[in-house]
C-alpha positions as CSV (number, residue, x, y, z in Angstrom):
1,X,-2.6,10.5,-81.7
2,X,-1.3,7.2,-80.6
3,X,-3.3,4.7,-78.5
4,X,-1.0,5.2,-75.6
5,X,-1.4,9.0,-75.7
6,X,-5.1,8.7,-75.9
7,X,-5.3,6.2,-73.0
8,X,-3.0,8.4,-71.0
9,X,-5.2,11.4,-71.6
10,X,-8.3,9.4,-70.7
11,X,-6.7,8.3,-67.4
12,X,-5.6,11.8,-66.5
13,X,-9.2,12.9,-67.3
14,X,-10.5,10.1,-65.1
15,X,-8.3,11.3,-62.2
16,X,-9.4,14.9,-62.7
17,X,-13.1,14.0,-62.9
18,X,-12.9,11.7,-59.8
19,X,-11.1,14.5,-57.8
20,X,-13.9,17.0,-58.7
21,X,-16.6,14.5,-58.0
22,X,-15.3,13.5,-54.6
23,X,-14.9,17.2,-53.7
24,X,-18.5,17.9,-54.5
25,X,-19.7,14.7,-52.8
26,X,-18.6,16.4,-49.5
27,X,-21.7,18.6,-50.0
28,X,-24.1,15.7,-50.0
29,X,-25.3,15.8,-46.4
30,X,-25.7,12.4,-44.8
31,X,-28.2,13.8,-42.3
32,X,-30.7,15.2,-44.8
33,X,-30.1,12.8,-47.8
34,X,-28.8,9.5,-46.3
35,X,-30.2,7.2,-49.0
36,X,-28.7,9.3,-51.9
37,X,-25.4,9.6,-50.2
38,X,-25.2,5.9,-49.4
39,X,-26.2,5.0,-53.0
40,X,-23.6,7.4,-54.4
41,X,-20.8,6.1,-52.2
42,X,-21.7,2.5,-53.0
43,X,-21.5,3.4,-56.7
44,X,-18.2,5.1,-56.3
45,X,-17.0,2.1,-54.4
46,X,-18.1,-0.1,-57.3
47,X,-16.0,2.0,-59.7
48,X,-13.0,1.6,-57.4
49,X,-13.4,-2.2,-57.0
50,X,-13.7,-2.7,-60.7
51,X,-10.6,-0.5,-61.2
52,X,-8.7,-2.7,-58.8
53,X,-9.9,-5.9,-60.4
54,X,-8.8,-4.8,-63.8
55,X,-5.5,-3.5,-62.4
56,X,-4.9,-7.1,-61.2
57,X,-5.9,-8.5,-64.6
58,X,-3.5,-6.1,-66.3
59,X,-0.6,-7.2,-64.1
60,X,-1.5,-10.9,-63.7
61,X,-2.0,-11.0,-60.0
62,X,-5.0,-12.1,-57.9
63,X,-7.3,-9.3,-56.9
64,X,-9.1,-11.0,-54.0
65,X,-12.6,-9.7,-54.8
66,X,-15.5,-12.0,-54.9
67,X,-17.9,-9.4,-56.4
68,X,-17.7,-6.0,-58.0
69,X,-18.5,-4.2,-54.8
70,X,-17.7,-4.8,-51.2
71,X,-20.0,-5.8,-48.4
72,X,-18.9,-3.0,-46.2
73,X,-19.2,0.6,-47.4
74,X,-16.1,2.6,-46.9
75,X,-16.2,6.2,-45.7
76,X,-16.2,8.8,-48.4
77,X,-12.8,10.0,-47.2
78,X,-11.2,6.6,-47.2
79,X,-12.6,5.8,-50.6
80,X,-11.4,9.2,-52.0
81,X,-7.9,8.4,-50.8
82,X,-7.9,4.8,-52.3
83,X,-9.5,6.0,-55.6
84,X,-6.8,8.7,-55.9
85,X,-4.1,6.2,-55.4
86,X,-5.6,3.9,-58.0
87,X,-6.1,6.8,-60.5
88,X,-2.4,7.5,-60.2
89,X,-1.6,3.8,-60.6
90,X,-3.4,3.8,-63.9
91,X,-1.6,7.0,-65.1
92,X,1.7,5.4,-64.2
93,X,0.8,2.1,-65.8
94,X,-0.2,3.6,-69.1
95,X,2.9,5.8,-69.1
96,X,5.2,2.8,-68.6
97,X,3.6,-0.1,-70.4
98,X,5.1,-1.1,-73.7
99,X,3.2,-1.0,-77.0
100,X,3.6,-4.8,-77.3
101,X,2.1,-5.3,-73.8
102,X,-0.8,-3.0,-74.7
103,X,-1.7,-5.2,-77.7
104,X,-1.2,-8.4,-75.8
105,X,-4.3,-10.4,-75.1
106,X,-4.8,-11.6,-71.5
107,X,-7.1,-14.3,-70.2
108,X,-8.6,-13.7,-66.8
109,X,-11.6,-14.7,-64.6
110,X,-14.5,-12.5,-63.9
111,X,-16.0,-12.3,-60.3
112,X,-18.9,-14.5,-61.6
113,X,-16.4,-17.3,-62.3
114,X,-16.6,-17.0,-66.1
115,X,-13.4,-16.5,-68.0
116,X,-12.7,-13.6,-70.4
117,X,-10.0,-12.5,-72.8
118,X,-9.2,-8.9,-73.7
119,X,-6.1,-7.0,-74.8
120,X,-4.6,-4.7,-72.3
121,X,-5.8,-1.8,-74.5
122,X,-9.3,-3.1,-74.3
123,X,-9.1,-3.5,-70.6
124,X,-7.9,0.1,-70.2
125,X,-10.6,1.4,-72.5
126,X,-13.2,-0.5,-70.4
127,X,-11.9,0.9,-67.1
128,X,-12.1,4.5,-68.5
129,X,-15.5,4.1,-70.0
130,X,-16.9,2.2,-66.9
131,X,-15.8,5.0,-64.6
132,X,-17.3,7.7,-66.8
133,X,-20.6,5.8,-67.1
134,X,-21.0,5.4,-63.3
135,X,-19.8,8.9,-62.5
136,X,-22.9,10.0,-64.3
137,X,-25.0,7.8,-62.0
138,X,-23.4,9.4,-59.0
139,X,-24.2,12.8,-60.5
140,X,-27.9,11.8,-60.7
141,X,-27.9,10.9,-57.0
142,X,-26.3,14.2,-56.2
143,X,-28.7,16.2,-58.3
144,X,-31.7,14.4,-56.7
145,X,-30.4,15.6,-53.3
146,X,-30.0,19.2,-54.6
147,X,-26.2,19.1,-55.0
148,X,-25.1,20.0,-58.5
149,X,-22.5,17.5,-59.8
150,X,-19.4,18.8,-61.4
151,X,-19.3,19.1,-65.2
152,X,-17.6,15.9,-66.1
153,X,-16.6,16.6,-69.7
154,X,-13.5,15.6,-71.5
155,X,-13.5,18.9,-73.4
156,X,-13.5,20.8,-70.1
157,X,-10.6,18.7,-68.9
158,X,-8.6,19.3,-72.0
159,X,-9.2,23.0,-72.0
160,X,-8.5,23.3,-68.3
161,X,-5.3,21.3,-68.4
162,X,-4.1,22.8,-71.8
163,X,-5.6,26.3,-72.0
164,X,-3.8,27.0,-75.2
165,X,-6.3,24.7,-76.9
166,X,-9.1,27.1,-76.2
167,X,-9.4,29.8,-78.8
168,X,-10.4,33.3,-77.6
169,X,-13.0,35.2,-79.6
């Protein structure tokens, strides 16, 4: 499997996982579990902001964020819409970026003011891993409030999106 194909699979998986997580988050009642819901939405917003920051780094434009989260907490619905658009942006980006651009090293500035340098492949791998890591944290908030999080597994995504991969006994 090529790097591009693996990255594309990872970003399709990220979009699938995010859609399932946002759907289940609707069950996390703000009236009975306000602190868990707020913490979960703040963490989802952090994922989204970092996704947008790295999208800007990948394309060489300013992102406009001063931190890796926003002062204001968006509604779950608004965040779901924005995250879905960003998930699709990453799928489209990986589909269309050249192999040479993937390998190219890019210098950028972190929100703390320090500079960094990563290849576009490394940035994309970071975004995919970062989202997976924090989705697990959101799942812990959900579970603490009695809402089972969706099963966020790459194997389930692969076998759901390509059922022919799953052998029948």
